[in-house]
C-alpha positions as CSV (number, residue, x, y, z in Angstrom):
1,X,115.9,58.4,148.3
2,X,119.2,57.0,147.0
3,X,118.4,54.1,144.6
4,X,120.6,51.7,146.5
5,X,119.0,52.6,149.8
6,X,115.6,52.2,148.3
7,X,116.5,48.7,146.9
8,X,117.9,47.7,150.3
9,X,114.6,48.7,151.9
10,X,112.7,46.7,149.3
11,X,115.0,43.7,149.9
12,X,114.0,43.7,153.5
13,X,110.3,44.0,152.7
14,X,110.6,41.1,150.2
15,X,112.3,38.9,152.7
16,X,109.7,39.6,155.3
17,X,106.9,38.9,152.8
18,X,108.5,35.6,151.6
19,X,108.8,34.5,155.3
20,X,105.1,35.2,155.7
21,X,104.3,33.2,152.6
22,X,106.0,30.2,154.0
23,X,104.7,30.5,157.6
24,X,101.1,31.3,156.5
25,X,100.6,29.8,153.0
26,X,97.4,31.0,151.4
27,X,95.9,29.0,148.5
28,X,95.0,31.2,145.5
29,X,91.3,31.3,144.9
30,X,90.5,34.0,142.3
31,X,92.3,35.7,139.4
32,X,93.3,38.5,141.8
33,X,95.5,36.1,143.7
34,X,99.1,35.5,142.6
35,X,100.5,32.0,143.2
36,X,104.0,31.6,144.5
37,X,105.1,29.3,141.7
38,X,103.7,26.9,139.1
39,X,102.9,24.3,141.7
40,X,101.0,26.6,144.1
41,X,97.8,26.4,142.0
42,X,94.5,24.6,142.1
43,X,91.5,23.8,139.9
44,X,89.3,26.6,141.3
45,X,92.0,29.2,140.7
46,X,92.6,27.9,137.1
47,X,88.9,27.9,136.4
48,X,88.6,31.6,137.4
49,X,91.7,32.5,135.4
50,X,91.1,30.5,132.2
51,X,87.3,30.1,131.9
52,X,86.3,33.7,132.1
53,X,83.6,34.4,129.5
54,X,82.7,30.7,129.0
55,X,79.7,30.0,131.2
56,X,79.7,26.5,132.6
57,X,83.3,25.8,131.7
58,X,85.5,24.4,134.5
59,X,89.0,23.1,135.0
60,X,88.7,19.5,136.3
61,X,92.3,18.5,136.4
62,X,95.9,19.7,135.7
63,X,99.5,18.6,136.0
64,X,102.6,20.8,136.5
65,X,105.9,19.7,135.0
66,X,109.2,20.7,136.5
67,X,111.1,23.3,134.5
68,X,114.0,25.6,134.8
69,X,114.9,28.5,137.0
70,X,116.8,31.6,135.6
71,X,115.6,35.1,135.9
72,X,112.2,33.5,136.4
73,X,111.1,30.0,137.5
74,X,109.5,28.2,134.6
75,X,107.2,25.2,134.5
76,X,105.0,23.4,132.0
77,X,101.3,23.1,132.8
78,X,98.7,20.8,131.3
79,X,95.1,21.6,131.9
80,X,92.0,19.4,131.6
81,X,88.5,20.9,131.2
82,X,84.9,19.7,131.4
83,X,83.0,19.2,128.2
84,X,82.0,22.9,128.0
85,X,85.7,23.9,128.3
86,X,86.8,21.4,125.7
87,X,84.2,22.5,123.3
88,X,85.2,26.2,123.8
89,X,88.7,25.3,122.8
90,X,90.3,26.6,126.0
91,X,94.1,26.3,126.2
92,X,95.5,23.0,127.3
93,X,99.2,23.4,126.9
94,X,100.5,26.3,129.0
95,X,103.7,27.5,130.6
96,X,104.1,29.4,133.9
97,X,106.8,32.0,134.6
98,X,107.1,33.1,138.2
99,X,109.4,35.1,140.5
100,X,109.6,32.3,143.0
101,X,113.0,33.2,144.5
102,X,114.3,36.2,146.4
103,X,117.0,37.1,143.8
104,X,114.4,36.8,141.0
105,X,112.1,39.2,142.8
106,X,114.8,41.7,143.6
107,X,116.4,41.6,140.2
108,X,113.2,42.1,138.1
109,X,111.6,44.4,140.6
110,X,114.7,46.6,141.0
111,X,115.0,46.8,137.2
112,X,111.3,47.7,136.9
113,X,110.6,44.6,134.8
114,X,108.1,42.7,136.9
115,X,105.1,44.2,135.0
116,X,106.7,43.6,131.6
117,X,105.2,40.3,130.5
118,X,101.9,40.6,132.4
119,X,101.4,43.9,130.7
120,X,102.5,42.8,127.3
121,X,100.4,39.6,127.2
122,X,97.2,41.0,128.6
123,X,97.3,44.6,127.2
124,X,99.4,44.7,124.0
125,X,99.8,41.2,122.6
126,X,96.1,40.6,121.7
127,X,96.2,43.4,119.1
128,X,99.3,42.1,117.2
129,X,99.2,39.5,114.5
130,X,102.8,38.2,114.9
131,X,104.8,35.1,115.7
132,X,105.0,35.3,119.6
133,X,103.4,33.2,122.3
134,X,99.9,34.0,123.4
135,X,99.3,35.0,127.0
136,X,96.3,34.1,129.1
137,X,96.8,35.8,132.5
138,X,99.4,37.8,134.4
139,X,99.7,39.4,137.8
140,X,102.1,41.2,140.1
141,X,102.0,41.8,143.9
142,X,103.6,45.3,144.4
143,X,104.3,44.6,148.0
144,X,106.2,41.3,147.8
145,X,107.2,41.5,144.1
146,X,105.6,38.1,143.6
147,X,104.5,37.6,140.0
148,X,103.2,35.1,137.5
149,X,102.3,34.9,133.9
150,X,100.5,32.1,132.1
151,X,101.6,31.6,128.5
152,X,101.1,29.4,125.6
153,X,103.5,26.5,125.6
154,X,104.8,26.9,122.1
155,X,107.0,23.9,122.4
156,X,103.8,21.8,122.6
157,X,101.5,23.9,120.3
158,X,104.0,24.8,117.6
159,X,106.9,22.4,118.0
160,X,109.1,25.3,118.8
161,X,112.8,25.0,119.5
162,X,114.6,27.6,121.4
163,X,118.0,28.6,120.0
164,X,121.1,30.1,121.7
165,X,122.8,33.3,120.8
166,X,125.5,31.3,119.0
167,X,123.0,29.8,116.5
168,X,123.3,31.2,113.0
169,X,120.0,32.2,111.4
170,X,119.1,32.0,107.7
171,X,118.1,35.1,105.9
172,X,114.4,34.1,105.9
173,X,114.5,33.6,109.6
174,X,116.1,37.0,110.1
175,X,113.4,38.5,107.9
176,X,110.7,36.7,110.0
177,X,111.8,38.5,113.1
178,X,112.2,41.8,111.3
179,X,108.6,41.5,110.1
180,X,107.4,40.5,113.6
181,X,109.1,43.6,115.0
182,X,107.5,45.8,112.2
183,X,104.1,44.4,113.0
184,X,104.4,45.0,116.7
185,X,105.8,48.5,116.2
186,X,103.3,49.5,113.6
187,X,100.2,48.5,115.5
188,X,101.3,50.5,118.6
189,X,103.0,53.4,116.8
190,X,102.5,56.6,118.8
191,X,99.6,55.0,120.8
192,X,98.6,56.8,124.0
193,X,98.7,53.5,125.9
194,X,102.5,53.7,125.7
195,X,102.5,56.4,128.4
196,X,102.2,53.6,131.0
197,X,105.6,52.1,130.0
198,X,109.1,53.1,131.0
199,X,111.2,54.7,128.3
200,X,114.7,53.6,127.1
201,X,116.1,56.4,129.3
202,X,114.2,55.1,132.3
203,X,115.5,51.6,131.7
204,X,119.1,52.7,131.6
205,X,118.6,54.7,134.8
206,X,117.0,51.8,136.6
207,X,119.8,49.3,135.7
208,X,122.6,51.8,136.4
209,X,121.2,52.5,139.8
210,X,122.5,49.2,141.1
211,X,125.2,48.1,138.6
212,X,127.9,50.1,136.8
213,X,127.2,49.3,133.2
214,X,130.0,51.6,131.8
215,X,132.6,49.9,134.0
216,X,131.5,46.4,133.0
217,X,131.4,47.4,129.4
218,X,135.1,48.4,129.5
219,X,136.0,45.1,131.2
220,X,134.0,43.1,128.7
221,X,135.4,44.9,125.7
222,X,138.9,44.3,126.9
223,X,138.2,40.6,127.5
224,X,136.8,40.3,123.9
225,X,139.7,42.2,122.3
226,X,140.8,39.1,120.3
227,X,137.5,38.9,118.4
228,X,136.6,42.5,117.7
229,X,138.0,45.0,115.1
230,X,141.3,46.6,116.1
231,X,139.7,50.0,115.8
232,X,137.2,49.1,118.6
233,X,139.8,47.8,121.2
234,X,140.4,51.1,123.0
235,X,137.0,52.6,122.5
236,X,135.1,51.6,125.7
237,X,134.5,55.1,126.9
238,X,133.4,56.3,123.5
239,X,131.2,53.2,123.0
240,X,129.4,53.6,126.3
241,X,128.9,57.4,125.7
242,X,127.3,56.6,122.4
243,X,125.1,53.9,124.0
244,X,123.9,56.3,126.6
245,X,123.3,58.9,124.0
246,X,121.1,56.6,122.0
247,X,118.9,55.7,124.9
248,X,118.7,59.0,126.6
249,X,118.5,61.4,123.7
250,X,118.3,60.2,120.1
251,X,116.2,57.2,121.1
252,X,113.5,59.6,122.5
253,X,113.4,62.0,119.5
254,X,110.5,61.5,117.1
255,X,107.7,58.9,117.2
256,X,107.7,56.3,119.9
257,X,106.4,52.7,119.8
258,X,106.2,49.5,121.8
259,X,109.6,47.9,122.2
260,X,110.5,44.4,123.0
261,X,113.4,45.8,124.9
262,X,115.9,42.9,124.7
263,X,115.5,41.5,121.2
264,X,118.8,39.7,120.8
265,X,119.2,36.6,118.8
266,X,119.0,34.4,121.9
267,X,115.4,35.3,122.3
268,X,114.4,33.7,119.0
269,X,112.6,30.4,118.6
270,X,111.9,28.4,115.5
271,X,108.6,26.7,114.9
272,X,108.3,23.2,113.4
273,X,107.4,25.0,110.1
274,X,110.7,26.8,110.2
275,X,109.3,30.2,111.1
276,X,111.1,32.5,113.6
277,X,109.5,34.3,116.5
278,X,110.4,36.2,119.6
279,X,109.9,35.3,123.2
280,X,110.8,36.8,126.6
281,X,108.9,40.1,126.6
282,X,109.7,41.1,130.2
283,X,111.7,44.1,129.1
284,X,109.1,46.0,127.2
285,X,109.4,49.7,127.1
286,X,108.8,52.7,124.8
287,X,111.2,54.6,122.6
288,X,112.6,54.7,119.0
289,X,111.8,51.8,116.7
290,X,115.5,51.8,115.9
291,X,116.4,50.4,119.3
292,X,114.7,47.0,118.6
293,X,115.5,46.8,114.9
294,X,119.2,47.6,115.4
295,X,119.6,45.4,118.5
296,X,118.2,42.4,116.7
297,X,119.9,42.8,113.3
298,X,123.4,43.5,114.7
299,X,123.2,40.7,117.3
300,X,121.7,38.1,114.9
301,X,123.7,38.5,111.7
302,X,127.2,37.5,111.0
303,X,129.1,40.6,109.7
304,X,129.2,39.5,106.1
305,X,125.5,38.6,106.1
306,X,124.6,41.9,107.8
307,X,126.6,44.0,105.3
308,X,124.8,42.1,102.5
309,X,121.3,42.3,104.0
310,X,120.9,45.4,106.2
311,X,119.6,47.8,103.6
312,X,117.0,45.4,102.3
313,X,116.1,44.4,105.9
314,X,115.5,48.0,106.7
315,X,113.3,48.4,103.7
316,X,111.3,45.3,104.7
317,X,110.9,46.6,108.2
318,X,109.7,50.1,107.1
319,X,107.2,48.6,104.7
320,X,105.9,46.3,107.4
321,X,105.5,49.2,109.8
322,X,103.5,51.1,107.2
323,X,101.3,48.2,106.4
324,X,100.6,47.8,110.1
325,X,99.4,51.3,110.7
326,X,102.7,53.1,111.6
327,X,104.3,56.1,110.0
328,X,108.0,55.4,109.8
329,X,110.7,57.9,108.7
330,X,112.0,58.1,105.2
331,X,114.7,55.6,104.3
332,X,117.6,58.0,104.7
333,X,116.5,59.2,108.1
334,X,115.9,55.6,109.1
335,X,119.4,54.6,108.1
336,X,120.8,57.4,110.3
337,X,118.8,56.1,113.2
338,X,120.0,52.6,112.6
339,X,123.7,53.8,112.7
340,X,123.1,55.8,115.8
341,X,121.6,52.9,117.8
342,X,124.3,50.3,117.1
343,X,126.3,51.2,120.2
344,X,123.9,49.9,122.9
345,X,123.7,46.3,121.9
346,X,127.5,46.1,121.8
347,X,127.8,47.9,125.1
348,X,125.1,45.8,126.8
349,X,126.7,42.5,125.8
350,X,130.2,43.8,126.7
351,X,128.8,44.6,130.2
352,X,127.3,41.1,130.5
353,X,130.7,39.7,129.6
354,X,132.6,42.0,132.0
355,X,130.2,41.5,135.0
356,X,131.7,41.7,138.5
357,X,132.4,38.6,140.5
358,X,129.4,39.3,142.8
359,X,127.0,39.7,139.9
360,X,125.3,36.7,138.3
361,X,126.4,35.5,134.8
362,X,123.5,36.6,132.6
363,X,124.9,35.1,129.3
364,X,127.3,32.2,128.6
365,X,130.9,33.2,127.6
366,X,130.7,31.7,124.1
367,X,127.5,33.7,123.4
368,X,129.0,36.9,124.7
369,X,132.1,36.6,122.5
370,X,130.1,35.9,119.4
371,X,127.5,38.7,119.9
372,X,130.2,41.2,120.9
373,X,132.1,40.3,117.7
374,X,129.0,40.8,115.6
375,X,127.9,44.1,117.3
376,X,131.4,45.6,117.6
377,X,131.9,45.0,113.9
378,X,128.6,46.7,113.2
379,X,129.6,49.7,115.3
380,X,132.9,50.0,113.3
381,X,131.3,49.4,109.9
382,X,128.5,52.0,110.6
383,X,130.8,54.6,112.1
384,X,128.4,54.8,115.0
385,X,130.9,56.4,117.4
386,X,131.2,59.4,115.1
387,X,127.6,59.7,114.1
């Protein structure tokens, strides 16, 4: 079936399911049930979800705090336990992320991202020693595309602040994220469990099935002409061709690992101790390590900083992967992969900046212009379009 026809059919099914949810609301009772949002919960459901393995522990109270609504609806959650639960140290400060709205379900479901965070936090995250939120439960209803994930509220537990894509990072903070990526990649290097995930090529195909990323990239690059190197201003076709090549071909050659999938600088948070970590793991996929590493470094670093740091950052990353159980390529081959993968971050942000009038704004204009300037300069510096 044509992808757009399939998506139209799913839109109808979702609308029907959401109508049924409103007409015949059903309270969640067990961990197999998926609430509609962070307010559609109760003590019995929370007990089944959070007290597994702790005999006698029960949730005796909770409060939900109004949050924000973007690609997901987000709410704070505070949980109170009986004495057994308190002694067990069960989590008190949590955060809910749900696909409460029609557009949220259609966007994340159509892009095959609904299972991302539930899978990451329940299947992959427990094995990784890294700076990222802990996850306690996740679920997806394949019929209605209703989903929820329960996470650690790192603003409460770690004093975390969430930065924007325009925020400059120090070298130590950039190194923190590089080390986190290296730990994540190293632990899951060539693991058979990766077979359940979409590849970078799958991801591109899913998104391109309902938006024209190449066209949007050309529009965005033209809009950003005043902030990018002159050599990049008429290179939209070549840029998008290189981006596709990195995801569909070079990104699938050699060992694969677990990828964050969207590790731009705007996904970074800073703890009260000044350490940097990554959040928003809904885009997880599998492919070349260089996808994540390159995406983060080129989006996070100002050009002069990147030029001064990138070789040492690559060495730090490769060492961390090795220490975490992976078998990364030799430095020279890794540098080639880094150069080859610089096109997609630039192309993706140019597309976000050049979105059509009927598509939602996924990133603020000031963030788009800054990240496009950083990533386009990296493409030019690294001769990515000719590699």
